C-alpha positions as a printed NumPy array, in Angstrom:
array([[177.46 , 144.733, 154.281],
       [177.342, 148.251, 153.429],
       [177.423, 149.347, 149.471],
       [179.313, 152.387, 148.096],
       [179.051, 153.76 , 144.718],
       [182.283, 154.429, 143.126],
       [183.709, 155.653, 139.831],
       [187.254, 154.883, 138.44 ],
       [189.489, 158.253, 138.399],
       [192.164, 159.624, 136.183],
       [195.269, 159.725, 138.513],
       [196.371, 162.451, 136.592],
       [193.694, 164.496, 138.263],
       [194.698, 166.168, 141.34 ],
       [192.847, 164.867, 144.626],
       [192.691, 168.827, 145.637],
       [190.865, 169.584, 142.577],
       [188.53 , 166.652, 143.073],
       [187.8  , 167.459, 146.623],
       [186.632, 171.045, 145.443],
       [184.309, 169.607, 143.171],
       [182.688, 167.544, 145.83 ],
       [184.384, 164.221, 145.512],
       [186.249, 162.025, 147.79 ],
       [189.197, 160.027, 146.426],
       [190.378, 156.615, 147.289],
       [192.132, 153.455, 146.061],
       [191.259, 149.744, 145.968],
       [194.165, 147.194, 145.997],
       [194.668, 143.54 , 146.658],
       [196.991, 140.659, 146.273],
       [195.036, 139.198, 143.358],
       [194.764, 142.446, 141.177],
       [197.269, 143.475, 138.78 ],
       [197.198, 147.058, 139.579],
       [195.619, 149.374, 142.146],
       [192.486, 151.021, 140.996],
       [192.312, 154.885, 141.862],
       [188.679, 155.679, 142.66 ],
       [186.561, 158.747, 143.417],
       [183.218, 158.731, 145.461],
       [180.657, 161.544, 145.673],
       [181.289, 163.341, 149.15 ],
       [177.637, 162.853, 150.194],
       [177.93 , 159.075, 149.688],
       [181.178, 158.844, 151.426],
       [179.685, 160.561, 154.68 ],
       [176.793, 158.263, 154.363],
       [178.849, 155.23 , 154.013],
       [181.119, 156.395, 157.005],
       [178.047, 156.376, 159.372],
       [177.766, 152.713, 158.969],
       [181.248, 151.457, 158.275],
       [184.511, 152.049, 160.095],
       [188.051, 150.819, 159.353],
       [188.175, 147.063, 159.187],
       [184.406, 146.982, 158.12 ],
       [183.364, 144.82 , 155.177],
       [181.886, 146.751, 152.171],
       [180.567, 146.104, 148.837],
       [181.973, 148.629, 146.159],
       [180.008, 149.097, 142.855],
       [182.53 , 150.514, 140.816],
       [180.778, 151.464, 137.305],
       [178.441, 148.454, 137.393],
       [181.108, 145.941, 138.734],
       [180.461, 144.824, 142.223],
       [183.845, 144.164, 144.47 ],
       [183.8  , 142.65 , 148.026],
       [186.365, 144.854, 149.832],
       [187.417, 145.879, 153.328],
       [187.918, 149.499, 154.626],
       [191.508, 149.625, 155.271],
       [192.11 , 153.529, 155.894],
       [189.861, 156.528, 156.301],
       [191.586, 159.84 , 155.961],
       [189.111, 162.44 , 157.698],
       [189.726, 165.825, 158.742],
       [187.634, 166.609, 161.837],
       [188.174, 170.452, 161.489],
       [186.384, 170.866, 158.044],
       [184.436, 167.617, 158.836],
       [185.434, 166.327, 155.364],
       [186.445, 162.831, 154.219],
       [189.785, 163.272, 152.591],
       [190.318, 159.593, 151.246],
       [188.926, 156.085, 151.606],
       [191.328, 153.101, 151.113],
       [190.082, 149.557, 150.324],
       [191.49 , 146.08 , 150.199],
       [189.809, 143.887, 147.808],
       [188.83 , 140.698, 149.81 ],
       [189.643, 136.979, 148.357],
       [187.906, 133.928, 149.538],
       [190.229, 131.717, 151.52 ],
       [192.827, 134.579, 151.95 ],
       [192.924, 135.574, 155.621],
       [193.152, 139.363, 156.128],
       [194.292, 141.308, 159.239],
       [191.955, 143.847, 160.659],
       [190.491, 145.199, 163.78 ],
       [187.025, 145.064, 165.424],
       [185.491, 147.813, 167.708],
       [184.317, 146.524, 171.113],
       [181.148, 148.042, 172.153],
       [179.594, 147.719, 175.867],
       [175.842, 147.648, 176.595],
       [174.003, 147.844, 179.837],
       [177.022, 149.092, 181.977],
       [174.336, 150.743, 184.332],
       [173.46 , 147.155, 185.673],
       [176.97 , 146.242, 186.793],
       [177.694, 146.401, 190.417],
       [181.   , 148.602, 190.331],
       [182.959, 150.937, 188.008],
       [183.227, 149.756, 184.283],
       [186.633, 150.491, 182.767],
       [187.151, 149.777, 179.151],
       [190.794, 149.058, 178.665],
       [190.661, 148.234, 175.021],
       [188.213, 149.83 , 172.538],
       [189.344, 147.488, 169.511],
       [190.786, 143.96 , 169.062],
       [193.199, 143.163, 166.333],
       [192.34 , 139.612, 164.648],
       [192.975, 137.659, 161.324],
       [190.214, 135.933, 159.513],
       [188.655, 134.719, 156.308],
       [186.536, 137.391, 154.368],
       [183.304, 135.05 , 155.499],
       [184.432, 135.271, 158.933],
       [184.936, 139.088, 159.53 ],
       [183.237, 140.759, 162.427],
       [181.182, 143.911, 162.373],
       [181.414, 144.611, 166.286],
       [181.869, 142.827, 169.376],
       [179.13 , 143.573, 171.77 ],
       [179.609, 142.879, 175.576],
       [176.124, 142.964, 177.175],
       [176.202, 143.299, 180.837],
       [172.471, 142.49 , 180.971],
       [172.519, 139.147, 183.064],
       [176.237, 139.061, 183.09 ],
       [177.548, 137.284, 186.351],
       [178.004, 139.702, 189.236],
       [181.562, 137.927, 190.28 ],
       [183.177, 138.696, 187.197],
       [185.895, 141.697, 187.608],
       [187.865, 141.216, 184.256],
       [186.943, 140.508, 180.666],
       [189.818, 139.178, 178.789],
       [190.264, 138.794, 175.003],
       [189.742, 134.945, 175.08 ],
       [186.37 , 135.837, 176.958],
       [184.701, 137.957, 174.366],
       [181.452, 136.68 , 172.614],
       [182.33 , 135.557, 169.05 ],
       [179.145, 135.124, 166.882],
       [178.463, 131.498, 166.545],
       [180.032, 129.784, 163.432],
       [182.854, 132.661, 163.196],
       [186.429, 131.46 , 163.131],
       [188.881, 134.303, 164.117],
       [192.496, 134.17 , 165.018],
       [193.245, 136.964, 167.781],
       [196.295, 138.929, 167.197],
       [195.705, 140.987, 170.4  ],
       [196.913, 138.691, 173.119],
       [194.165, 136.37 , 174.509],
       [195.208, 137.309, 178.222],
       [194.962, 141.002, 177.607],
       [192.112, 142.627, 179.729],
       [189.322, 144.443, 177.502],
       [187.058, 145.518, 180.562],
       [187.879, 145.704, 184.19 ],
       [185.255, 146.272, 186.699],
       [186.593, 148.004, 189.911],
       [184.978, 148.087, 193.312],
       [182.987, 151.102, 194.521],
       [185.223, 152.902, 197.243],
       [184.228, 152.228, 200.68 ],
       [182.737, 155.349, 202.429],
       [185.108, 156.621, 205.161],
       [183.87 , 155.971, 208.914],
       [183.126, 159.071, 211.007]])
């Protein structure tokens, strides 16, 4: 789990002013919280954090000495200026299921006899905070050669993790196509 240092911010100060001063704005919200907490992060820290964490990732927020277990709900990023504009987090409560997404990563695709077509890059699911997934990795090293489709229900979920897929279980995540036969002369 990635740690991010945050400070409470005065909601009266405009986000634009904070960005000019080298900060990224954000908010922490949750069902068990009385009110949302407006946050600010150092831009350097936010960029470092984004290398490890994407939307749906679990994170630990250090808010002025208090640690809060949270999930990244939204990242507002401007690719033109390469700046993070805002990071939104949902506070996690043990026993309360949260809805999120997990990235699907393919490894060793060069070992497949055929053309690998990734139909889905992320899967929607619900889980308790202790069962959240970082990434689902499909490793084709040693994968059966006769498999042509990998469905959501076939995904390798780490042992002990209990998740409920929102994406239909019969949806195709990866399709392996046949090579086209060379035309005869």
